[in-house]
SERO-4910 file (N, C-alpha, C, O; in steps of 0.05 Angstrom, whole numbers):
BEGIN
 pado doro    nc1    nc2    nc3   cac1   cac2   cac3    cc1    cc2    cc3    oc1    oc2    oc3
  Unk    A     17    -24      0      0      0      0     18     25      0     36     27     16
  Unk    A     13     43    -18     29     67    -20     23     87      2      1     89     12
  Unk    A     44    102     10     41    122     31     26    146     20     31    154     -2
  Unk    A      8    156     36     -8    179     28      9    204     27     24    209     46
  Unk    A      6    219      5     21    244      2      8    266     20    -16    271     17
  Unk    A     23    279     37     13    300     53     30    325     50     55    323     49
  Unk    A     17    348     48     32    373     46     44    380     73     32    374     94
  Unk    A     66    393     72     80    403     96     82    433     94    103    444     87
  Unk    A     60    448    100     60    477     97     81    490    114     89    480    135
  Unk    A     91    513    105    112    528    118    100    549    137     82    564    129
  Unk    A    111    550    161    102    570    180    120    595    179    110    617    180
  Unk    A    146    591    177    165    614    176    191    605    164    198    582    162
  Unk    A    206    626    155    233    621    144    252    642    156    244    664    163
  Unk    A    277    634    158    299    652    165    320    649    144    328    627    137
  Unk    A    329    671    133    348    671    111    376    675    122    381    694    137
  Unk    A    395    658    114    422    660    122    440    663     98    432    656     75
  Unk    A    464    673    102    483    676     80    491    648     70    487    628     84
  Unk    A    501    648     46    509    622     34    486    606     24    489    581     21
  Unk    A    464    619     17    440    605      6    428    585     25    419    564     16
  Unk    A    427    591     50    416    573     70    390    585     81    388    608     88
  Unk    A    369    568     82    344    575     93    339    557    118    343    533    117
  Unk    A    329    569    139    319    554    161    288    555    158    277    577    158
  Unk    A    276    532    156    247    531    150    233    517    173    240    495    181
  Unk    A    212    530    183    195    518    204    169    511    190    156    527    178
  Unk    A    161    486    194    137    475    182    114    474    202    119    476    226
  Unk    A     90    473    192     66    472    209     66    449    229     53    450    249
  Unk    A     80    427    222     81    404    240    101    408    263    105    390    280
  Unk    A    114    432    264    133    438    285    162    431    278    181    438    293
  Unk    A    167    417    256    193    410    247    208    434    237    197    450    222
  Unk    A    234    437    244    251    458    233    273    444    217    285    424    226
  Unk    A    278    454    193    299    442    176    316    464    165    307    486    159
  Unk    A    342    457    161    361    474    148    363    464    119    368    441    114
  Unk    A    360    483    100    361    476     72    383    493     58    381    517     58
  Unk    A    404    480     48    424    493     33    416    493      4    419    473    -10
  Unk    A    404    515     -5    393    517    -32    415    513    -53    409    503    -75
  Unk    A    439    521    -47    461    518    -66    466    489    -74    476    483    -95
  Unk    A    459    471    -56    462    442    -61    442    433    -82    445    411    -93
  Unk    A    422    449    -88    401    442   -107    405    454   -134    390    450   -153
  Unk    A    426    471   -137    432    484   -163    436    464   -186    430    470   -209
  Unk    A    447    441   -180    452    421   -200    432    398   -200    435    378   -214
  Unk    A    410    402   -185    389    381   -184    376    378   -212    373    398   -227
  Unk    A    368    354   -219    358    348   -245    334    366   -253    333    376   -275
  Unk    A    315    369   -234    291    384   -241    290    412   -228    281    431   -240
  Unk    A    299    414   -203    298    439   -189    320    459   -197    317    483   -195
  Unk    A    342    448   -206    366    464   -211    363    485   -233    375    506   -232
  Unk    A    346    479   -252    342    497   -275    333    525   -266    344    545   -275
  Unk    A    314    526   -248    304    552   -239    321    563   -215    326    587   -214
  Unk    A    328    545   -197    343    554   -173    371    564   -179    381    580   -164
  Unk    A    383    555   -201    410    563   -207    412    593   -212    434    605   -211
  Unk    A    390    606   -218    390    635   -222    395    650   -197    401    674   -197
  Unk    A    394    637   -174    400    649   -148    430    649   -143    440    664   -126
  Unk    A    444    633   -158    473    630   -155    488    657   -157    486    670   -178
  Unk    A    502    665   -136    518    689   -137    501    715   -135    512    737   -137
  Unk    A    475    713   -131    458    736   -129    447    739   -101    424    731    -96
  Unk    A    463    750    -83    455    752    -54    430    768    -51    412    761    -35
  Unk    A    428    790    -65    404    807    -63    378    792    -70    358    794    -56
  Unk    A    379    777    -91    356    761    -99    350    740    -78    327    736    -71
  Unk    A    371    725    -69    366    704    -49    354    715    -24    336    703    -12
  Unk    A    363    739    -15    353    751      9    324    761      7    312    769     26
  Unk    A    313    761    -17    285    769    -21    265    746    -19    242    750    -27
  Unk    A    274    723     -9    256    700     -7    231    706      9    233    720     30
  Unk    A    209    696      0    183    700     13    168    673     13    171    657     -5
  Unk    A    152    670     34    134    646     35    110    651     17     98    673     18
  Unk    A    103    632      0     80    634    -18     54    634     -1     54    626     22
  Unk    A     33    641    -15      6    641     -2      0    613      8      6    593     -6
  Unk    A    -11    611     31    -19    585     43      5    568     51      2    545     59
  Unk    A     30    579     50     53    565     59     61    542     42     73    523     52
  Unk    A     55    543     16     60    519     -1     88    519    -13     94    501    -28
  Unk    A    104    540     -8    131    541    -19    144    567    -12    133    584      1
  Unk    A    169    569    -22    184    594    -19    191    603    -48    198    588    -65
  Unk    A    188    630    -52    193    640    -79    211    665    -78    212    679    -58
  Unk    A    223    669   -100    240    693   -105    229    705   -130    236    697   -152
  Unk    A    212    725   -127    199    737   -150    178    718   -162    167    701   -147
  Unk    A    171    722   -187    149    707   -199    159    681   -212    142    663   -217
  Unk    A    184    678   -218    193    655   -234    211    636   -220    219    615   -232
  Unk    A    219    641   -196    237    623   -181    224    614   -156    214    631   -140
  Unk    A    223    589   -151    210    579   -127    216    550   -122    226    535   -139
  Unk    A    210    541    -97    213    513    -89    190    506    -71    183    521    -53
  Unk    A    178    483    -76    154    475    -61    161    466    -33    184    458    -27
  Unk    A    142    468    -15    146    462     13    155    433     18    172    428     34
  Unk    A    144    414      3    152    386      6    180    381     -3    193    363      8
  Unk    A    189    396    -23    217    393    -31    236    404    -10    257    392     -4
  Unk    A    228    426      2    244    437     25    245    417     48    265    414     61
  Unk    A    222    405     53    220    385     75    238    361     69    252    352     87
  Unk    A    237    352     45    252    328     37    282    333     37    298    317     47
  Unk    A    291    355     25    319    361     22    332    375     46    356    378     47
  Unk    A    315    383     65    326    397     89    337    377    109    330    354    109
  Unk    A    354    388    126    365    372    148    352    380    174    350    404    180
  Unk    A    344    360    190    330    366    215    348    382    234    372    377    236
  Unk    A    335    401    247    349    417    267    338    409    294    314    405    298
  Unk    A    356    407    314    347    401    341    339    428    353    355    447    355
  Unk    A    314    430    362    305    455    374    292    449    401    283    426    406
  Unk    A    291    469    417    277    467    443    249    479    439    246    503    440
  Unk    A    230    462    434    203    471    429    187    477    454    164    486    453
  Unk    A    199    473    477    185    478    502    189    507    511    204    512    530
  Unk    A    177    525    496    181    554    501    167    563    526    174    584    538
  Unk    A    146    549    535    131    558    558    140    546    584    130    552    605
  Unk    A    160    529    583    170    516    607    185    536    624    197    555    614
  Unk    A    185    531    650    200    549    668    224    534    679    227    531    703
  Unk    A    240    525    661    264    510    668    284    527    683    288    550    675
  Unk    A    296    516    703    316    532    718    341    536    701    357    554    707
  Unk    A    345    520    681    368    523    664    367    548    647    387    559    638
  Unk    A    342    558    644    339    583    628    340    608    645    343    630    634
  Unk    A    339    605    671    341    628    688    370    636    693    387    619    695
  Unk    A    375    662    693    403    670    699    411    662    727    395    664    746
  Unk    A    436    654    730    445    647    756    452    672    772    464    691    762
  Unk    A    443    672    797    449    695    814    465    686    838    462    663    846
  Unk    A    481    703    848    496    697    872    489    717    893    483    740    888
  Unk    A    489    707    917    483    725    940    508    728    956    524    709    959
  Unk    A    511    751    967    534    756    985    524    764   1012    504    779   1014
  Unk    A    537    755   1032    530    763   1059    544    788   1067    568    792   1061
  Unk    A    529    806   1079    541    830   1088    553    826   1115    541    812   1132
  Unk    A    577    837   1120    589    835   1146    575    853   1165    570    876   1160
  Unk    A    570    842   1189    558    859   1209    580    874   1224    600    863   1231
  Unk    A    575    899   1226    595    915   1241    587    915   1271    563    916   1277
  Unk    A    607    914   1288    601    913   1317    588    940   1326    595    961   1317
  Unk    A    568    937   1343    555    961   1354    573    976   1372    589    964   1387
  Unk    A    572   1002   1372    588   1018   1389    575   1020   1417    551   1021   1419
  Unk    A    591   1019   1436    582   1020   1463    584   1048   1474    576   1052   1497
***
């Protein structure tokens, strides 16, 4: 029985130098995608290779409507499932509401010396 195809919509992206995107998906997964590794891809490479050496264009990446992909202008883009497939999992701390003591700054207390009372 074939596995059912499911979309992995994009929640947010962070753009890094070197053609790297950090992509957060609706399922909570975060992945690092080095788009430059896809420049020579059989099907994706044809359009993505136009990003090669064009930092200004790469930095203009936007999430498409409904989170179905990332695009650079009207003619360059990559679908969300391709980003999910070719991305590398990032280890993240998704427990943002926890009150872990490890997240609190360490404080030190000092005792004040008592001075003797004058008689």
